[in-house]
Every structure is written in structure tokens, then in C-alpha cells.
C-alpha positions in Angstrom: 5.3 -51.6 124.8 4.3 -51.9 128.4 6.5 -50.3 131.1 5.1 -52.6 133.7 6.5 -55.6 132.0 10.0 -54.5 132.8 9.9 -52.1 135.8 8.4 -54.4 138.4 11.2 -54.9 141.0 12.0 -51.9 143.2 15.7 -52.8 143.0 15.9 -52.7 139.3 16.3 -49.9 136.9 14.9 -49.9 133.3 16.3 -48.0 130.4 15.0 -47.5 126.9 17.8 -46.9 124.3 16.7 -45.6 120.9 18.9 -46.0 117.8 18.8 -44.7 114.2 19.1 -47.4 111.6 21.4 -45.3 109.4 23.8 -44.8 112.3 24.0 -48.5 113.1 24.4 -49.3 109.4 27.3 -46.8 109.1 29.0 -48.6 112.0 28.5 -52.1 110.5 26.3 -53.3 113.3 22.6 -53.8 114.1 20.4 -53.7 117.1 20.5 -57.5 117.6 24.3 -57.4 117.8 24.1 -54.7 120.5 21.3 -56.5 122.4 23.4 -59.7 122.4 26.2 -57.8 124.1 23.9 -56.7 126.9 21.7 -59.8 127.2 24.4 -62.0 128.8 24.4 -59.7 131.8 21.0 -57.9 131.8 17.4 -58.6 130.8 16.8 -57.1 127.4 14.2 -56.7 124.7 14.6 -55.1 121.3 11.9 -53.6 119.1 12.2 -53.1 115.4 9.7 -52.1 112.8 8.6 -48.9 111.0 9.9 -46.6 113.7 13.3 -46.1 115.4 15.1 -49.2 116.7 14.6 -49.6 120.5 16.4 -51.6 123.1 15.0 -52.0 126.6 17.6 -52.9 129.2 16.7 -53.8 132.8 19.6 -53.7 135.2 19.4 -55.4 138.6 20.6 -52.4 140.6 19.7 -48.8 141.3 23.4 -47.9 141.2 23.5 -47.7 137.4 22.1 -44.5 135.9 21.8 -43.5 132.3 25.2 -41.9 132.4 26.9 -45.1 133.6 25.0 -47.2 131.1 26.0 -44.7 128.3 29.7 -45.4 129.2 29.4 -49.1 128.5 31.5 -50.1 125.5 29.7 -51.7 122.5 31.6 -53.7 119.9 30.7 -52.6 116.4 32.0 -53.7 113.0 35.7 -54.0 112.4 36.4 -54.9 116.1 35.9 -51.3 117.1 34.5 -50.4 120.5 32.3 -47.3 121.0 30.5 -46.0 124.1 26.7 -46.7 124.0 25.9 -43.0 124.4 27.9 -42.3 121.2 25.9 -44.5 119.0 22.5 -44.2 120.7 20.1 -41.5 119.5 18.6 -41.3 123.0 18.8 -43.1 126.4 15.8 -42.8 128.7 15.6 -43.9 132.3 12.1 -45.4 132.4 12.3 -46.0 136.1 13.1 -42.4 136.9 10.4 -41.2 134.5 7.9 -43.6 136.2 8.8 -42.2 139.6 8.4 -38.6 138.4 5.0 -39.4 136.8 3.8 -41.1 140.0 4.9 -38.1 142.1 3.1 -35.7 139.7 -0.1 -37.7 139.8 0.1 -37.8 143.6 0.5 -34.1 143.9 -2.3 -33.5 141.4 -4.7 -35.8 143.3 -3.8 -34.0 146.6 -4.6 -30.6 144.9 -7.9 -31.9 143.5 -8.8 -33.2 147.0 -8.0 -29.8 148.5 -10.2 -28.1 146.0 -13.0 -30.5 146.7 -12.6 -30.0 150.4 -12.6 -26.2 150.0 -15.7 -26.3 147.8 -17.5 -28.5 150.4 -16.6 -26.1 153.1 -18.1 -23.2 151.2 -21.3 -25.0 150.6 -21.7 -26.2 154.2 -20.1 -23.5 156.4 -19.7 -24.3 160.0 -21.7 -21.8 162.2 
């Protein structure tokens, strides 16, 4: 899964929601049902297979964070509504994580440049 395929626009925020198959089955629902509830409003993509079920949701605003997204009600079997955070195994804010990673890389590169400059200064001292 490519993060860049979703987190392109600076005004959007992208979340990755991971579900456990057993949990969804016990609630008489599935990832496609949950995705359909979000896809009418947001850009979504679900991933199934040998690992945990994953739903990627792109919201068109920075005003929604993972807490607000987690408060969205999801309709499950028997016409019951449950908060997304109560049925999801994990909710990750990919946009926030990407920003943290970029900040870390920037700081690391600055530190490496300082070390290189210090090493050069030691090899070629100014008289």
C-alpha cells in the first residue's frame, strides 16, 4: 500500500483503520459494509487478505482528527450503531505520521550536515 496514493493534497487527512475479522463477524458486519458507509462522503479503499482487514479513509479537511473519526457511528448487523473506535482494532493518522517522519528526516539530515561541516573544519583549519 502506498501512502502517497492517498496523502497528496495538503488540505486532506488520511487515516488507516484496522479491524479484526472476528470482531466484525461477531457484530454481523464486514469491511465492505463499513467502507460503503464512508465512501459516500470520503475517498476510501479497503484491503483484505491474509492479514488484518484495513480501511483507508481520506477526509477533505484537516479539521477531522482520529478522535473525531473514531466518534463516527457505524451501522452494524441488527440495525445497531456503534462508534468506529469501538469496533476498530487501531486507527492511525497517516498524515500526522508522515509529517512526523518528514520532520525526523529533516532533523537527521541537518545533524549529518553539521557533523560533516565539523569534520571538514578539523581537516582544514583556518589559520
